[in-house]
C-alpha positions in Angstrom: 58.1 -23.5 -67.1 57.1 -20.9 -70.4 58.7 -19.0 -72.6 57.7 -15.1 -71.3 59.9 -13.1 -73.9 62.6 -13.7 -76.6 64.7 -10.8 -75.5 67.5 -11.0 -78.2 68.8 -13.2 -80.3 71.7 -12.6 -81.8 73.8 -14.4 -84.9 77.3 -12.5 -85.7 79.1 -12.8 -89.4 80.8 -15.4 -90.4 82.0 -15.6 -93.6 80.8 -18.6 -96.2 78.7 -19.7 -93.3 76.2 -17.6 -91.9 75.0 -13.6 -93.0 74.1 -11.5 -89.2 70.7 -11.6 -87.2 69.6 -9.9 -85.0 65.8 -10.7 -83.6 64.4 -8.7 -80.3 61.7 -7.8 -78.2 59.4 -10.9 -78.9 56.7 -11.0 -76.3 54.6 -14.1 -75.9 51.3 -15.3 -73.7 49.3 -18.2 -74.2 48.4 -17.8 -77.4 50.2 -15.6 -79.9 50.1 -14.4 -83.4 53.4 -13.2 -85.3 52.9 -11.4 -88.2 54.7 -9.1 -90.6 55.5 -8.5 -94.6 56.8 -11.2 -96.7 60.8 -11.9 -95.5 60.2 -9.8 -92.3 61.1 -12.8 -90.2 58.3 -14.8 -88.9 59.5 -18.2 -89.4 63.0 -17.1 -88.5 61.6 -16.6 -85.2 59.8 -19.9 -84.6 63.2 -21.8 -85.9 65.5 -19.0 -83.4 62.9 -20.3 -80.5 62.8 -23.8 -81.5 66.8 -24.4 -82.3 67.3 -23.3 -78.7 65.0 -26.1 -77.5 67.3 -28.2 -79.4 70.5 -27.1 -77.6 69.0 -27.5 -74.3 67.7 -31.2 -74.9 69.7 -32.4 -77.6 73.0 -30.9 -77.2 73.0 -29.2 -80.5 75.9 -26.9 -80.8 75.4 -23.9 -83.1 79.2 -23.5 -85.2 78.8 -19.4 -85.5 79.2 -17.1 -83.0 75.4 -16.7 -81.2 73.4 -15.8 -78.5 70.4 -16.1 -76.8 68.4 -13.9 -74.5 65.4 -15.4 -73.3 62.7 -14.9 -70.1 60.7 -17.4 -68.8 58.0 -17.5 -66.1 59.0 -20.6 -64.3 55.7 -23.4 -62.6 56.0 -21.5 -59.1 54.9 -17.8 -61.2 58.7 -16.4 -61.1 60.3 -15.0 -63.4 63.3 -16.5 -64.6 66.0 -14.9 -66.7 68.6 -17.0 -68.8 72.0 -15.7 -71.3 73.6 -18.2 -74.0 76.5 -17.2 -75.8 78.6 -19.3 -78.1 81.8 -18.7 -79.6 81.4 -21.5 -82.0 81.1 -24.6 -79.8 82.8 -23.5 -77.3 80.2 -21.9 -74.3 81.6 -18.1 -73.2 78.9 -17.0 -71.3 75.6 -19.0 -69.5 73.7 -17.2 -66.7 70.2 -18.0 -65.2 68.4 -15.5 -62.8 65.1 -16.8 -60.6 63.7 -13.0 -59.5 66.7 -11.5 -60.2 68.9 -14.0 -58.5 71.7 -15.8 -59.7 70.9 -19.3 -60.0 73.7 -19.9 -62.6 76.6 -17.7 -62.8 79.2 -19.5 -65.7 81.8 -17.0 -67.4 85.7 -18.0 -68.8 86.5 -17.6 -65.5 84.4 -19.2 -63.0 81.4 -21.3 -63.0 78.7 -21.6 -60.2 75.3 -23.1 -59.7 72.9 -23.0 -57.0 72.4 -25.9 -54.5 68.9 -26.1 -53.4 70.2 -28.8 -50.3 73.4 -25.8 -49.4 71.0 -23.0 -49.7 74.2 -21.0 -51.9 76.2 -21.0 -55.4 78.4 -23.8 -55.9 81.7 -24.5 -57.7 81.4 -26.8 -60.8 83.9 -27.7 -63.7 81.5 -28.1 -66.9 83.1 -29.2 -70.2 83.5 -26.1 -72.6 81.4 -27.4 -75.0 78.2 -28.8 -72.9 75.5 -26.7 -71.2 74.4 -27.1 -67.5 71.2 -28.6 -68.3 73.1 -31.6 -70.1 75.9 -32.0 -66.6 73.9 -30.8 -63.9 70.2 -31.8 -64.1 68.8 -33.1 -60.5 65.5 -32.6 -59.5 66.5 -32.5 -56.1 69.7 -30.1 -56.0 68.7 -27.8 -59.0 65.4 -28.2 -60.0 65.6 -24.6 -62.2 67.9 -26.9 -64.9 65.6 -29.7 -65.0 62.6 -27.2 -65.8 64.3 -25.4 -68.5 64.9 -29.0 -69.9 61.4 -30.0 -69.5 60.2 -26.5 -71.6 62.8 -27.8 -74.3 61.6 -31.3 -74.6 57.9 -30.3 -75.2 58.5 -27.3 -77.6 57.9 -28.7 -81.2 57.7 -26.4 -84.2 55.5 -27.7 -87.2 55.7 -26.2 -90.8 52.3 -26.6 -92.4 53.5 -25.1 -96.0 56.0 -28.3 -96.1 53.0 -30.9 -95.6 51.9 -32.2 -99.2 50.0 -35.4 -99.4 51.7 -37.3 -101.6 55.1 -36.7 -99.8 55.1 -36.8 -96.5 57.6 -37.5 -94.1 56.7 -40.1 -91.9 59.4 -41.3 -88.9 59.3 -45.1 -87.7 57.1 -46.4 -85.3 60.1 -47.2 -83.1 61.3 -43.2 -82.8 58.4 -42.1 -81.5 57.8 -41.0 -77.4 54.5 -40.9 -76.4 55.6 -39.0 -73.7 56.6 -36.1 -75.2 55.3 -33.5 -78.3 56.0 -35.0 -81.6 56.5 -33.6 -85.0 54.3 -34.3 -88.3 56.3 -37.0 -88.9 54.5 -38.5 -85.8 51.2 -37.4 -86.5 49.2 -41.3 -87.5 51.3 -42.3 -84.1 49.9 -39.5 -82.0 46.5 -39.9 -83.4 46.5 -43.7 -82.7 47.5 -42.6 -79.1 44.7 -40.9 -78.5 41.7 -41.7 -76.5 38.0 -43.1 -78.2 36.9 -40.2 -76.9 39.5 -37.8 -78.0 39.3 -39.2 -81.8 35.6 -38.4 -81.9 36.3 -34.6 -81.0 38.7 -34.4 -83.5 36.5 -35.9 -85.6 33.6 -34.0 -84.9 36.1 -30.4 -84.7 37.2 -31.6 -88.4 33.6 -32.4 -89.5 32.8 -28.8 -88.2 34.5 -27.8 -91.1 32.7 -29.1 -93.4 34.5 -32.1 -94.6 32.0 -34.9 -93.5 34.4 -37.5 -92.2 32.6 -40.7 -90.7 35.5 -42.5 -89.4 39.8 -41.8 -89.6 41.8 -45.3 -89.0 45.7 -45.9 -88.8 45.8 -48.9 -91.5 49.3 -50.3 -92.1 50.0 -49.6 -95.9 50.7 -52.3 -98.2 52.1 -49.6 -100.9 55.1 -48.4 -98.4 58.6 -50.5 -97.3 58.0 -51.3 -93.8 54.8 -51.3 -92.9 54.6 -48.0 -92.2 50.7 -47.1 -91.0 49.0 -44.1 -92.6 45.3 -42.7 -91.5 43.0 -43.5 -94.3 39.6 -41.2 -94.4 36.1 -42.4 -95.1 33.6 -39.6 -96.0 29.8 -40.2 -95.2 28.2 -41.6 -98.0 31.4 -43.8 -99.3 32.7 -47.4 -98.6 36.3 -47.4 -99.5 39.1 -45.2 -97.5 40.8 -42.9 -98.9 44.9 -43.0 -97.8 46.3 -39.2 -96.3 47.9 -39.2 -99.4 44.7 -39.0 -101.7 43.1 -35.8 -100.0 43.6 -31.9 -100.7 46.5 -30.5 -98.6 44.0 -27.9 -96.9 42.2 -31.1 -95.2 45.3 -32.9 -94.3 47.1 -30.1 -92.7 43.9 -28.9 -90.4 43.6 -33.3 -89.8 47.7 -33.3 -88.8 47.2 -29.5 -86.8 44.1 -31.1 -85.1 45.9 -34.0 -84.1 48.8 -31.9 -82.4 46.4 -30.0 -80.7 44.0 -32.5 -79.6 47.6 -34.8 -78.3 48.8 -31.4 -76.1 45.5 -31.4 -74.7 44.8 -34.7 -73.6 48.9 -34.4 -72.4 48.5 -31.4 -70.2 50.1 -32.1 -67.1 53.3 -30.5 -68.5 53.6 -27.5 -70.2 53.7 -27.7 -74.0 54.5 -25.0 -76.3 53.5 -25.5 -80.2 54.9 -23.5 -82.6 52.8 -23.7 -86.0 54.2 -21.4 -88.8 51.7 -20.9 -91.9 49.1 -22.0 -89.5 45.7 -22.4 -91.3 47.4 -22.7 -94.3 45.4 -24.4 -97.3 42.0 -23.7 -95.9 39.4 -20.9 -97.4 38.5 -18.0 -95.7 35.3 -19.3 -94.1 36.6 -22.7 -92.6 39.7 -20.9 -92.2 37.5 -18.8 -89.6 35.9 -21.7 -87.9 39.3 -23.2 -87.8 40.8 -20.5 -85.6 37.7 -20.5 -82.9 38.3 -24.4 -82.3 41.8 -24.2 -81.6 41.8 -21.1 -79.2 38.6 -22.9 -77.4 40.4 -26.2 -77.4 43.4 -24.8 -75.3 41.5 -22.3 -73.1 42.8 -23.0 -69.7 45.4 -25.7 -70.7 49.5 -26.3 -70.1 49.4 -25.0 -73.6 51.5 -21.9 -75.7 50.5 -21.7 -78.8 53.0 -19.6 -81.1 51.2 -19.0 -84.8 52.5 -17.5 -87.6 50.8 -16.1 -90.9 49.5 -13.3 -92.6 46.1 -14.2 -93.3 43.4 -11.3 -92.9 40.2 -14.0 -91.2 43.3 -15.1 -88.4 44.3 -11.4 -87.8 40.6 -10.3 -87.3 40.3 -13.5 -85.2 42.6 -13.3 -82.6 43.0 -10.4 -80.0 45.8 -7.8 -81.2 46.6 -8.0 -77.8 48.1 -11.3 -79.0 50.2 -10.3 -81.8 53.8 -9.2 -82.8 54.4 -7.4 -85.9 57.7 -7.8 -86.8 59.5 -5.5 -88.4 63.0 -5.9 -90.5 65.6 -3.3 -91.6 69.0 -5.3 -92.7 69.9 -7.8 -90.2 67.8 -6.6 -87.5 64.5 -8.0 -86.4 62.3 -5.9 -84.1 58.8 -6.5 -83.0 55.7 -4.1 -82.8 53.5 -5.4 -79.9 51.1 -4.5 -76.6 53.8 -4.8 -74.0 56.3 -2.5 -75.6 53.4 -0.4 -77.8 50.8 -0.2 -75.4 49.8 3.1 -75.7 49.4 3.0 -79.5 47.4 -0.8 -79.4 44.7 1.0 -77.5 44.6 4.0 -79.6 44.2 2.0 -82.6 41.5 0.0 -81.0 39.4 3.1 -80.2 39.1 3.7 -83.8 37.0 0.8 -84.0 38.6 -0.5 -87.2 39.6 -4.3 -88.5 42.6 -6.1 -86.9 43.7 -6.4 -90.4 44.1 -2.6 -90.8 46.8 -2.4 -87.9 48.6 -4.9 -90.0 48.2 -3.6 -93.6 48.5 0.5 -92.6 51.2 2.5 -91.2 49.1 3.6 -87.8 51.8 2.2 -85.4 54.7 4.3 -87.4 52.6 7.4 -87.3 53.3 9.1 -84.6 49.7 11.7 -84.9 
């Protein structure tokens, strides 16, 4: 299953807890670039998607009045519409449709779910604070809930700007699950999990950026407690390795991003959703351009959905505007211009021959003339 549209997210004002927020009309494909002025909501969009995945898989409960309205494409290529509304920890509405047909109907007065064996909607009585995917997930009876849950378990957000070499959050190896996509805190485990051939491909890609690393390996670091493993790098022409906390931020960020993408490529039997905030942050213009091309080539034909945020000129010029969402914030509402809702204007811009960045930096989309 793949997320195709964030139709609307709505968070109601809660005095002392949350300001109101609405996000609407964000369309997604396999490759996506979310751009917008500082403070327009790029990170918030990723947070909303990721937080929803945690609600589905881990039973995380919002304490505010909130709703998600989303569209997916399932594994059979059918359109799936899912809506969830919560008042605090209470679920007041949860619905799911496949090609317009109800498979889950849950309101204050009734709860029904489609049974594959009975070929009809049947009554059920879930706890008011628990999602259907938490209590009725069944491959035979309700496979659509299994697909939704699997999407959530294979969705992860990566905050590149938070990666600082001397202050990297490292999770215990025991918490690593080699069956699902892990976060940056599991990067060393994910790297160790790669085959020798994949590690070579990763190093080859990395060295195309000009870093000239002949070896990267996991080493149990004696300076750290609990025998934590870190990645140590050996540069060509040097004998002694450099632990990951002694290399540059741009170098570490690029390597960790490549680990995530390579791991997803190697495990693409199931759909992966990779959300990367501040993609290529820390790389210079030339390296960012090369890195973007490497990553795009790696995910082609794979079951990987890549959602990136950046205001980098080089990324905008390197990613087709058809894959963009340009965010605009007015008060508490964040809207998106994209190829689906503004096709005529996007096509008109392409005919001008101007570089992609101009679409972002100008008022072209707002100019009716």
